[in-house]
N, C-alpha and C positions, 0 to 999 in steps of 0.2 A: 514569442508573443504574437498572437493572432491579430490580423487586421480587422477593422470593423467592416461589416457587410451591409451594403445598401442595395436597393432593387428598384427598377423602374416599374410603373404601373403595368406596362405591357408584359414584362417578364413575370410579375406577380400573378397576372391573369393566366398566363400559360402554365406556370408552375401549379396553380390550383386545378388545372385540367388533367394533370398527370396522375396516373393510378397510384394509390397509396404506397405500395411496396417499392415502386420505382422512384417515387417522390423521396423516400427515405434515402435511397442510394444517391440521388442527385444532391440532396442536402448534405449528406456525409462527404461527398466529393468537394462541394463548395467549402465546407468547413476545413477539410484537409488542405486545400489549396490556399485558404486564407492565412494559413500559418507561414506560407512562403510563396506569395503570388507573383513575385518578380521572375524575370527570365533566368535561365541557367547561366552560371553555375550556382547562383544563390537561391534559386527558386524552382518551381515545378514547370512553368509554362514558357512557350515561345511567343513572341509578338506576331501579330497577323500581317501587318503591312498591307500590300496591295493584293486583294483576293477577288478573283472573278470580276475584275474591272471596278471594284469598290476600294477606295482608299481607306483602309482601316488601321492606319498607323496609330499606335497607342492603344490598340485593342488586343486582348488576349483571349485564348479559348481553353475550355476544358472539354475533352472528348470522353464520352462514355460508350465505348465500342459495343459492349455486351447488351446495352439497352437502347442504343440508337438515339441518344440525346447529346446535344452539344450546348454548352453554356459559353456566352461571349461576355467579357467584362472589361472594364477600364479601371485605372488606378488613380487615386488622389494621393500621390507619394508623400507630401508634407503632412497629411493628416492620417496616413496609414488606413485609407478607406478603399475598399474593393466595391465598385459599382457593377452589379449584375444587370446587363443590358438585354440579353436574349437568353431564353431557355427554350430550345426547339428541337425538332427532329434533326437528325444528323445530316440531312441533305445540305451539302455545301452551299448551293445557290440560294436556297430559301433562307438559310441561317445568315449568310453574309449579306444578302439583299435586305433582310430585316434589320440587321445591325446598321447598315448604311442609311436606311430610312429613319431609324431612330437618331442617328447622328445628324441627319438633315433636320429633324424635328427639334432636337435639344441643342444642337450646335456644340460649342465648347463646354457647355454645362455638364456634359458627360464626363469631363475630367475634374469636376468639382464635387463637393459634398452637398448635394442638393436633393437626393432621393431619400425615400423612407428606409428605416431599418428593416432588415430581412428577418 
């Protein structure tokens, strides 16, 4: 059973700027991960924790190596919701700094079902 997918306004804006063929690959990856977004062994992803001086505990990532994109998301476990926080270039510093800024902006709301459907 796939988890519901929600997205921040910031990630939605970045997603709309991505070229059409790459956008399809990103969406396909998000849908695939939504079927098992928890960490291994039950899912596809590993938690981020402390990255580049940013405390991103509770955040997860999807890497698209061939297209240079990274997606950062959080989970609302009790409602089976996956919140897409960042869709950006795979540059670690930029991606993680952006995720930390969004965490500062939204606070613990990033772990709740408060964003729009994707």
